N, C-alpha and C positions, 0 to 999 in steps of 0.2 A: 910640526910642533903644535901642541894644543893651543887653540885660540887663533890660528893663523887666519881664519875667516872672520875674525872679530877685531880687526886692527883699530876700528873706531872706538872700541870700548876697552882695549888693552891699556892697562895703567902702567905697565912696565914689563920688560923682558930682561931679567938679570941685572937691572940697573936701578930700579926704583925701590927704595926701602919703605917699610911700614913700621909705625910705632904706635903703642897704645896711648890712651888718654894721659896717663901719668908720665909717659916718656921713658919708663924704666925698661920696657920690653920692646925690642925691635928686631926686624929681620929683613933680608933682601932675597925675596923669592925668585926662583928661575923665571916664573911667569906670574903676573898679577893681573887678573881679568875681572872687570866689572860686567857681570852677566846682565843681558837686557831683558830676559824673561825666562819662563819655565822651559820653553822649547829649546832655547839656546843652552840653558843649563844642562838639559838632558844630553844634548850632543857633545858638549865639552866634557862632562863627567864620564859619559860612556866611552869617549875616545881616550881620556886619561886613564880610566880604569883598565881598559884593554891593554894599554901601554905599560901598565904596572907602576904608574906614578902615584905619588902621595898627594892627597887632596885635603886642603884645610879651608874652612869657610870663616870669613872674618865679618864681625858685626861693626859696632860703633867704637870698639876698642876700650870698653870700660872694665874689662877684666885686668886684674893686676898680675895674674899668672901668665905663663907663656902659652896659654891655651890656643891662641890664634896664630902662633908663629909657624912659619914654613920656609924651607929652603927649596921647595919644589913648586907646586901649584897652589896659589892663594886665590880664592874666589870671593868677590864682593857681591852679595846678593841684595843690595839695598834697593834695587829696582823691583824686586819681588815683594811688594809691600801693599798695604792698604786692606780694608775690609773687603772680602770676597763675597760673603753672604752673611745675612743676619736674620734671625727669627726673634722678633721682639717678645713673642709669647713665651717661648722657652728660654730665651736669653742666650741661645747658642749662636756664637759668632765665629765664622772662619776668617782667619787673617793671615796674610802673607808673612813668611818667617822674617823677612828683612824690615818689617815695620818698626819704627822707633816708638817706644812706649808713649812719649808725649803726643805723637801724632795719633796713635791708637786711642788715647784718652779723648782727644777732641772728636774723633769720628764716632766713638761710642756715645759721647755726650749729645751729638746731633741726633742719635737714634733713641735717646732717652735711656741709655744704658750706662753701666760703669763696671770697672773692675772692683771686686769686693775688698781687695787689699792691694797695696803697692809698697815698694821700697821708697827710700827717700831721694833717689835719683831716677829721673825718667828719660834719660838719654840713651839707654841701652836698646838694642833690638829685642823683640819678643823672643827670637831664637836664642840669643845670647843669655837673656835673663833666665829663661826656663832651663836651658842646658847646664847652667852652673848652679842652679838651686837658689836663685835670688828670691828674697823674701821681704815682707814688711814686718810689722809688729802687731801682735794680737793673740792673746792666750787661746782663743777658740778658732784661730785662722791659720791654715797651713800656708806653705810657700806658693808662689805664683804658678809653678808647674802643676800643682794639684788641681787647678782649674781646667786642665786640658782634658777634653772629652774624646778627642780624636786627633791623630797626627798623620801627616803625609810626608814620607821620607824617601829620598832618592838614593838608591844603591849605586855601587861601582859600575853597574851595567847601564846606568842612565835611566832605569825604570823606577817609577814611583810605587811605593807600597803604602797601603793605608792601614793604620793600626787603631783599633777601637777599644773603648773602655772594657775592662775585664781581662784583657790579654797581658801576658808578661811582656810582649813586645812594646805595648804602650807604657807599662810601668818602667821599662828600661829606657825608652825614648824620652820620657818626661825630663829626666836628668841624666844626660849621657856624655857631656863635655865634647859633643861633636863626633863621638867615636863610632856611631852606628850608620852614618850616612849624612847627606845634606838635608836638613830640615827644610821642607818647602812651605808647609802651612800647618797651623794648629787651629782646632776648633775649641773655643774657650766657653766656659759657663760664666756668663756675666749676670749682673743683677740690675734692677731698676736704678736709675741715677739717684744719688742721695747727696745730702750736704753734711759736712762735718763741722763741729764746734771744737776748735783747737785752743788749748790753754797751755802756755809755756810759763813755768813758775820755778824759781829757785827753791831748793829744799835741802835740809840737812841730810847728808849722805847716810848717816847712821839710821836716821828715821826712814829713809827710802828702803834701806836693806831690811830693817825690822818689819816694815809694812809691805814688803815686796809682793807677797801673795795676795794681799787685799787689793793693792793698787792694780795688779794685773787682772784680778777678777772683776773689779768694779768698773773698769774702763775697757771699752772695745779695743782701743789701741793705746798702749802705754810703752814709753821708753824713757831713758834718761842718759844724759851725758855728764861726765865728771872729769875735771882736770886733775892729772897727777899732782901731788903735793898739796891738795886741798881736800876739804870734807864738805864741799858744797856741790850739789848736783843740780842740773837744769832738767826738770821733768817736763815731758810733753805728753799730754793726754788729748785724745781725739775721740769724739763720740758723735753718733748720728743725732741730728736735730731738725726740727721743723721751724726753728726761729728764722727771722729774716736774715738775708745775707749781710755780712759786715766784713768784707775783705780788708786785708791790710793794704796800705798804700805801698807803692813800689819801694819807697825809701825805708819804710818800716820792715818790709819783707827782707830787703837787703841787709839791714843792720841786724835784724833778728837772726838770720841764717848765718851771718858771719860769726856770731857767737858760737855756733855749733862747730865751727872749724877752729877758730882761735880769735879771741877778742882783740888781739893786737895786730892781726893781719899778716900778710905775706912777708913783708919786709922784716918784721920782728922775728918770724920763724926762721928766716935765713940767717939773721944775726945770732939766733940761739945756738947754732952750730959752732960759732966762734967763742961764745961766752957761756959755757956750760954751767958755771957757778951761779949764773943769774936765773936759771930755769925755774927753781922753786918760787922766786919772787915774781917772775913773769907769769907763772901759772896762777898764783894767788891774785895777782892784779887782774888777770883775765876774768875772774869771777865777778869783778866789779861791773862788768858789762851785762851780767845776767839781770833780768828784770821780768816782772810778770807782764804778759801780753795775751791778747785773745784775737781770734778771727773766726768768722763763720763764712764758709765758701763751698764751692763745688768740691767734691771729695778729692779729685785728682789734683786740684790746686793746693789743697791742704797737705796731702801726702808728700809732695815733692819739695825739697829744699834747694836753695840756690847755692851753687858751688863756685867760689872765686879762687880757691887755693887748690893747687894740684898736689897730690900726696900719694904715698904708697900705704897699703892697708893689709892687715891680717885679721881674719875673723874666724872664730871657732864656735861650733854648735855643741853645747854641753847639756847633759841631762838637767831638766829644769830645776831640780832640787839642789844642784851643785852650783848654780849661777852666783848667788851672793858670796859664798865662801871663796870661790875661785877669783872673783873680782877683787875681794879684799886682799888676797894673796898677790895678785898682779900689781895692785897699787903699792903694797908693801915692798915687793921686789924692786919696782921702779924707783921708789924713794930710797931704799937702802943702797942701791947701786948708783944712784944719781944718773939714771938713764936720761939722755937728752930727748925725751918725748914730751913736748909741750902742747901737743894737740889733745883734745879731749878723747876719752874712751867712751864708746857707745855700748849700751846694753838694751837688747830687744828680746822679745819672746815670740814663740809660735806654737801651734798645735803640731803633733806628730803627723806624718803622712806615710804613704805606702810605696812611693817611687823607690826602686830597688837600691839605688845608691844616693838617695837624698840624704843631706846632712841631718835631717830631722826624722829619718826613717824609724817608725815604731816608737817614738817617745816624744813627750812634750819637751820643748827645747828653749834654752836661754842662749842667746848669741852675744858674745863679747868681742868687740872690734877695737883694735889699736891702730893708730895712724902715725905716720911720720912724713914730714914735708919732703917733697921729692928731691930737694937739694941736699938732704942730710942722709947720713948712713942709717940703715935700718936693720940689716940682717942680724948682727949680734944680739940686738935687743929683742927682736921678734923671735929668734931662736930660743932665747932664755924664757920668754913668756910662753912660748909654745910648750916648753917642758912642763909648765904648770897645767896647761889645758890637757895634755896627754894623760896626766894622772887621774883625770876625771872621765877618761874615755871620750875626750873631745874629738869631733870630726871637723876637718877644715872645710871652709867654703871653697868650692872648686874654682871660683873666679878670683880668689884673694890669696895673697902670698902665704905659703907654708913650705915645709921642708920634709914632707912625707913621701913615701914610695908605696907601691902596690903591696909589697910584702908585709909592711906593718899596718897598712890601712885595712886590709882584708878582714882581720878579726873584728873590726868595729862595725861591720855591716852584715847583718844576719843573712841577707839574700845576695851576697857578693857572688857566689857561685852561679846563681840563677842569672844574674846580669851577664856574667861571662859566657853563659850558654847562649843567651840571645846575641851577644856580640859575635860569637863563633858562627852563628847562623847567618847573621846579616852582613858581616864584614870579615869573612874567613881569611882574606888576604891582607887585612889590616891596611886597606887603602886610606882609611880616615884616621890613621894614627900618626901624629907627629911626636916629637921628642917628649913633650909634656904628657900627652895621653899615654905613651908607652911607659913613662916613669910611674904615673899614678894608677894606671889600670893594668899594666903588664904588657908583655909582647904578644 
């Protein structure tokens, strides 16, 4: 049995279940092994591949989709972590695939370096973040995977292959949903450390929509949140600055970030499911918690928001010009059907990129994300909203809930066939294909 030489690290054999951060996705793999290092990973993967087993790698569980689920061999590579090498002059940093983004940010800071852009959660592994197309916000900035200059991937034979910039293998590996092998390390292009000035300010939603192009052009990082049943948005701008640091206190940080989830908190969201008629009033009341605030701090401290509420999420990447219209239609649908979605909708932007199945492949992108408290039903509402996104040729975030399959996804990605060609070359036996990968990428 795979892993019999690693009993000290085995997390379970047919008995231990695993679930994601939100608690919606869970599995009970035949074997669940925490790998101690690259050497052990090679032995385990090589043995499992030869035996024809299905191999899935799990990160920190921040994907809302079943991307990390397995009923066979589930590998935890959290020990393959940390900065492996760094060149301060070029900014190239090799990092273990199991590194948590928050830890990477601290290590980079000690080196005088930083990630040029980040999402608003920093608890994912770097492997999970890039493999699903995780992104921040910024009209001129692509997603995190676009920073990868080189990647080392272990195949089903236990051997590591290195892919460099300019190759289709790297363009496929950057966003691959774990389908090409076990990501061992990535070499990232970082930048000199910098500070950000963040301003959170309420703004009339109609004004935000009318001025959307200007706001995203004038600010390096711009996004906004809006509660359904209201016309008030909370805008977040972040721009580089040389001004002295003025970080928020722990209390201010907590209160400010709670607004981004729901001003009324976890208990109110649980009650919402029972009293649907009160949702519009609760949403409007939540806007009362919005207020202007500022902070100046290290970039990674400004990017990340604190999360107290666990939820499920769907996010779609739309052509940039379609974003405002699609958002208006989503809000109108929610309000006309009285959907019990009391958490705010998030809207971000990014530059296009060239990863073969990136959500932002080949086009400037607006991302719209809808959220639902994990205790409440979400699928009927997400499906209805997804119908709007699909009318604009929207592409789903690979790590967030959606209801698409390979057949209808393929036409949305110009280089879909090229990705499949790389997949046929690197994993012809589909060793790294679980049920989710098979559904969205094909057999």
